[in-house]
Steps between C-alpha positions, in 0.01 A plus 500: 500500500732374771300382813538702813761379748230510758133499438234495769135465407195540731699418813291464819639427840282446813599479872215309668196701383683806413572564137838673493562492131201534272585409142845671450650491142841631418793425268872557517696489171865385470717800603251714671477666824136495608360641821198389687395784740210530747427582871572267780249216486435529132615149424849566368687256719234224460528544120873436511452206737258337265734556199795353699314188626486620860121541510264269299255709273141422507455580135688642193806389295867586537750446218865545514710477174193389317424202727239471788659509854188511730544238756876465471710530818707809573829294488400370153422857371843632627675227300308631194627859574195656671657650820354721767647724758219490774362782702693513837818369324507155648870479538660216707578688817758253651686457173764741363451715189719255294294199630178682411620567151610129462146408600375707211694263279363173658350397154832538321793256467718698257844646555398866478336542843790679665539723196134589516550584880768740387253655247250554801770658692565743211130593514497526870849590629379529859439124499853426388636701788293288745495154327562326829252693704177322612194612303293553806744763634465730187270795459170472308649666199800265492273196530303620209817512300579153617162370401528636155847374464400161601210500237761603232704191597215282351552675162135602469327530169232701682582665824191587720559766769248532772512842677883546489490853644272417793631637845817634353651846539474756216864459414466120493188526282703699253758226491251216462317660210845579339583130523159391361556722201857378460392127519242564230751685285730187520224299336295347785119518459337645807148505650511757782223527774523818678296729736728789404318562183691806386837315498357197360349676208824694432706191442232284322412492137134373567293474805189355647289668786342247734204602724311255732638200302425626151694683235332831449751672277800391284722646236813710444666568825586859420129557401372354825747712695328821347158362518288716747335196646820329576649820647199551713488145640867415531707824494291706733419775241 
């Protein structure tokens, strides 16, 4: 059996004396779109930070492409193809859209960078119209598009998205989820962290439910979407 692209086993993360993540285990197979859902404070972002080398875990193992990566720096993991779009977007406010996209390709020295920027502009036409605009003057939705486009410039083997719809208008939320689905259909493996459980479960093939730092449910995303417990806890039904 082919090993999972990402395998997390018994992950624990503590901030001071607070145990934020309590033994999380999950897997993402090549080609999947997997969602990690849960309420605010459930430990979703902390889990992603531990996976991507931004927060040291206190216990557990993390494997990417069959090799252990716990303790590796975020820059090294980006070179390996593990790329995250952080919560809050993290665009370079005083740089233009074009310059932000070039920053996404900082690990590359090939001749295809500009053609990949054109591909990003195909996915996000609004960015092309404003390629010389400073990122800090854009709307939240436009900055989310830019953050996703910048991540794609690193040619990710696994794209981790942390709350991409947070704070956006309903129309922009529709656009972002449409793009997430499109990116996945183009062959990019995705791990999606979302508070918007309904939308996340609609686009995913599998999902994990995180509560108070622990995985309490997992399985087929459509089955979880119709599960009474999930609907009561996350869909207000």
